[in-house]
Legacy VTK file of the C-alpha trace (Angstrom):
# vtk DataFile Version 3.0
C-alpha trace
ASCII
DATASET POLYDATA
POINTS 56 float
-0.052 0.168 0.001
1.314 3.178 -0.741
0.917 6.545 1.325
-2.178 7.805 -0.702
-3.901 4.753 0.140
-3.319 4.872 3.810
-4.517 8.350 3.840
-7.716 7.614 1.804
-8.925 4.457 3.531
-9.769 6.158 6.855
-11.337 8.990 5.042
-13.451 6.613 2.877
-14.444 4.744 5.901
-15.446 7.998 7.841
-17.533 9.057 4.870
-19.492 5.988 4.539
-20.151 5.773 8.513
-21.156 9.366 8.178
-23.594 8.727 5.384
-24.970 6.008 6.890
-25.675 7.748 10.059
-27.398 10.704 8.206
-29.757 7.980 6.220
-30.498 6.071 9.619
-31.853 9.568 10.846
-33.605 10.504 7.934
-35.274 7.031 7.681
-36.171 7.314 11.496
-37.689 10.777 11.532
-39.867 10.119 8.599
-43.571 10.386 9.356
-42.463 10.988 12.892
-44.647 13.369 14.904
-42.781 16.397 16.067
-43.278 15.724 19.771
-41.585 12.227 19.304
-38.461 13.505 17.146
-36.297 13.964 20.264
-36.854 10.409 21.580
-36.303 9.038 18.246
-33.021 11.149 17.808
-31.675 9.999 21.198
-32.487 6.293 20.394
-30.475 6.647 16.920
-27.590 8.365 18.741
-27.363 5.181 21.195
-27.553 2.769 18.367
-24.731 4.704 16.394
-22.691 4.893 19.833
-23.270 1.094 20.444
-22.117 0.228 16.744
-18.989 2.450 17.297
-18.351 0.743 20.481
-18.850 3.670 22.886
-20.937 3.991 25.921
-21.848 7.274 27.820
LINES 1 57
56 0 1 2 3 4 5 6 7 8 9 10 11 12 13 14 15 16 17 18 19 20 21 22 23 24 25 26 27 28 29 30 31 32 33 34 35 36 37 38 39 40 41 42 43 44 45 46 47 48 49 50 51 52 53 54 55
């Protein structure tokens, strides 16, 4: 692997993870009442933290 690949692989990984997180939020908030959005976003954040391996 050359130096360019060493730099691009982590960037591509973060881009994929960021895109997935945004898509999860969009799908989760679709057709959600405004009073429930905070709860949905909190739950999505906990799922993303669990996938990444972090806890509070």
